[in-house]
DOFIFI-984531 format. One record per residue (C-alpha): residue in three letters; chain; y, z, x. Coordinates in nm, 4 decimals. Each point is the difference from the previous one (the first is absolute). Layout:
! DOFIFI-984531
<"ALA" "A" <Y Z X>>
...
***
This chain:
! DOFIFI-984531
<"GLN" "A" <9.5951 9.9090 8.0687>>
<"VAL" "A" <0.3442 -0.2699 0.0594>>
<"GLN" "A" <0.0376 -0.2271 0.1772>>
<"LEU" "A" <0.3655 -0.1053 0.1840>>
<"VAL" "A" <0.0287 -0.3330 0.2078>>
<"GLU" "A" <0.3892 0.0024 0.1022>>
<"SER" "A" <0.1984 -0.2653 0.1786>>
<"GLY" "A" <0.3177 -0.1891 0.0517>>
<"GLY" "A" <0.0759 0.1683 0.3220>>
<"GLY" "A" <0.1565 -0.1032 0.3074>>
<"LEU" "A" <0.2801 -0.0653 0.2277>>
<"VAL" "A" <0.3789 0.0489 -0.1175>>
<"GLN" "A" <0.3096 0.0923 0.1457>>
<"PRO" "A" <0.2111 0.2272 -0.0420>>
<"GLY" "A" <0.2100 0.0713 -0.3158>>
<"GLY" "A" <-0.3160 -0.2992 -0.0933>>
<"SER" "A" <-0.2385 0.0143 -0.3255>>
<"LEU" "A" <-0.3214 0.0449 -0.1205>>
<"ARG" "A" <-0.2139 0.0219 -0.2769>>
<"LEU" "A" <-0.3323 0.1315 -0.0530>>
<"SER" "A" <-0.2589 -0.0083 -0.1551>>
<"CYS" "A" <-0.3469 0.1740 -0.1301>>
<"ALA" "A" <-0.2219 -0.0734 -0.2011>>
<"ALA" "A" <-0.2521 0.2283 -0.2009>>
<"SER" "A" <-0.4013 -0.0044 -0.1420>>
<"GLY" "A" <-0.0649 0.2327 -0.2220>>
<"THR" "A" <0.1425 0.0456 -0.4043>>
<"ILE" "A" <0.1037 0.3516 0.1161>>
<"PHE" "A" <0.3280 -0.1819 0.1166>>
<"SER" "A" <0.2257 -0.0452 -0.2496>>
<"ILE" "A" <-0.0568 0.4401 -0.0775>>
<"SER" "A" <0.0841 0.0624 0.4022>>
<"ALA" "A" <0.2888 0.1205 0.2362>>
<"MET" "A" <-0.0429 -0.2832 0.2077>>
<"GLY" "A" <0.2109 0.1014 0.3603>>
<"TRP" "A" <0.1186 -0.2178 0.2788>>
<"TYR" "A" <-0.0824 0.1918 0.3741>>
<"ARG" "A" <0.0337 -0.1020 0.3375>>
<"GLN" "A" <-0.1134 0.1115 0.2767>>
<"VAL" "A" <0.1490 -0.0507 0.3596>>
<"PRO" "A" <-0.3713 0.0463 0.3298>>
<"GLY" "A" <0.0129 0.4138 0.0465>>
<"LYS" "A" <0.1157 0.1015 -0.3176>>
<"GLN" "A" <-0.1413 0.0786 -0.3009>>
<"TYR" "A" <0.0549 -0.2176 -0.3235>>
<"GLU" "A" <0.3412 0.0384 -0.1530>>
<"LEU" "A" <0.0435 -0.0705 -0.3399>>
<"PHE" "A" <0.3872 -0.0734 -0.1026>>
<"ALA" "A" <-0.0095 -0.1692 -0.3142>>
<"HIS" "A" <-0.1427 0.0740 -0.3094>>
<"ILE" "A" <-0.0251 -0.1480 -0.4261>>
<"PRO" "A" <-0.1396 0.1624 -0.2281>>
<"ASP" "A" <-0.2012 -0.1310 -0.3016>>
<"ASP" "A" <0.3113 0.0717 -0.1659>>
<"PHE" "A" <0.1653 -0.2402 0.2378>>
<"ARG" "A" <0.2666 0.3242 0.1679>>
<"THR" "A" <0.0252 -0.1347 0.3406>>
<"LYS" "A" <0.0285 0.2634 0.2652>>
<"TYR" "A" <0.1637 -0.0863 0.3550>>
<"THR" "A" <-0.0098 0.1796 0.3709>>
<"ASP" "A" <0.3501 0.0797 0.1369>>
<"ALA" "A" <-0.0964 -0.2244 0.2553>>
<"VAL" "A" <-0.0344 -0.3409 -0.2346>>
<"LYS" "A" <0.1759 0.1060 -0.3009>>
<"GLY" "A" <0.2531 -0.2855 -0.1146>>
<"ARG" "A" <-0.1850 -0.2287 0.2621>>
<"PHE" "A" <-0.3923 -0.0630 -0.1687>>
<"THR" "A" <-0.0827 -0.0591 -0.3145>>
<"ILE" "A" <-0.3195 0.0930 -0.1804>>
<"SER" "A" <-0.1345 -0.2056 -0.3244>>
<"ARG" "A" <-0.3196 -0.0568 -0.1608>>
<"ASP" "A" <-0.1456 -0.1855 -0.2262>>
<"ASN" "A" <-0.2945 0.1072 -0.2148>>
<"GLY" "A" <-0.1225 -0.2886 -0.1129>>
<"LYS" "A" <-0.0523 -0.1837 0.3386>>
<"ASN" "A" <-0.1058 0.3775 0.1435>>
<"THR" "A" <0.2334 -0.0669 0.2741>>
<"VAL" "A" <0.2510 0.1786 0.1759>>
<"TYR" "A" <0.3180 -0.1284 0.2019>>
<"LEU" "A" <0.2627 0.1596 0.2554>>
<"GLN" "A" <0.3001 -0.1537 0.0587>>
<"MET" "A" <0.1371 0.0668 0.3547>>
<"ASP" "A" <0.3727 -0.0377 0.0342>>
<"SER" "A" <0.2466 0.0725 0.3193>>
<"LEU" "A" <-0.3483 -0.0256 0.2253>>
<"GLN" "A" <0.0567 0.2218 0.3150>>
<"PRO" "A" <-0.2434 0.0728 0.2817>>
<"GLU" "A" <-0.1067 0.3614 -0.1290>>
<"ASP" "A" <-0.1651 -0.1798 -0.2892>>
<"THR" "A" <-0.2187 -0.1399 0.2689>>
<"ALA" "A" <-0.3601 0.0788 -0.1134>>
<"VAL" "A" <-0.3108 -0.1208 -0.2030>>
<"TYR" "A" <0.1053 0.0766 -0.3710>>
<"TYR" "A" <-0.2769 0.0726 -0.2836>>
<"CYS" "A" <-0.0404 0.0555 -0.2737>>
<"ASN" "A" <-0.1666 0.2896 -0.1953>>
<"GLY" "A" <-0.0778 0.2406 -0.3605>>
<"VAL" "A" <0.2000 0.2792 0.0564>>
<"GLY" "A" <-0.1103 0.3246 -0.1490>>
<"PRO" "A" <-0.0103 0.3686 0.0222>>
<"ASN" "A" <-0.1089 -0.0191 0.3588>>
<"GLY" "A" <0.1087 -0.3183 0.1181>>
<"SER" "A" <-0.1473 -0.3386 0.0423>>
<"ARG" "A" <-0.3034 -0.0332 -0.2607>>
<"TRP" "A" <-0.2197 -0.3172 0.1697>>
<"ALA" "A" <-0.1288 -0.1876 0.2845>>
<"TRP" "A" <0.3360 -0.1168 0.2093>>
<"GLY" "A" <-0.0404 -0.3600 -0.0201>>
<"GLN" "A" <0.0617 -0.2104 0.3318>>
<"GLY" "A" <0.4283 0.0446 -0.0126>>
<"THR" "A" <0.2613 -0.2802 0.0580>>
<"LYS" "A" <0.1190 -0.0173 0.3778>>
<"VAL" "A" <0.4197 0.0168 -0.0753>>
<"THR" "A" <0.2120 -0.0285 0.3355>>
<"VAL" "A" <0.3824 0.0247 0.0047>>
<"SER" "A" <0.1504 -0.1293 0.3619>>
<"SER" "A" <0.2200 -0.2309 0.1073>>
***
């Protein structure tokens, strides 16, 4: 089982930036597709950024051009650089593996991002 610890969230004004980190335990990390998900109250987890082991990143239209996912396999860490943040980006952000049926492991505690003036 992989354990996930997200960090880096906070309160930011519209147009601002944040960088999230997700540290993962386990040697399986380097061969696993990883993703950033977010959740708002009452809704399901949304996968919006994905980085497979070949580093070919994918994004939903909602974040494309504003967010950048990256990974450091040597540190078992995946990052999310978020620029031009908007109020609709307010959510709790999680990382997890990306499998054929969605997330792969137990969820971490997440990191809350609030975009507000």
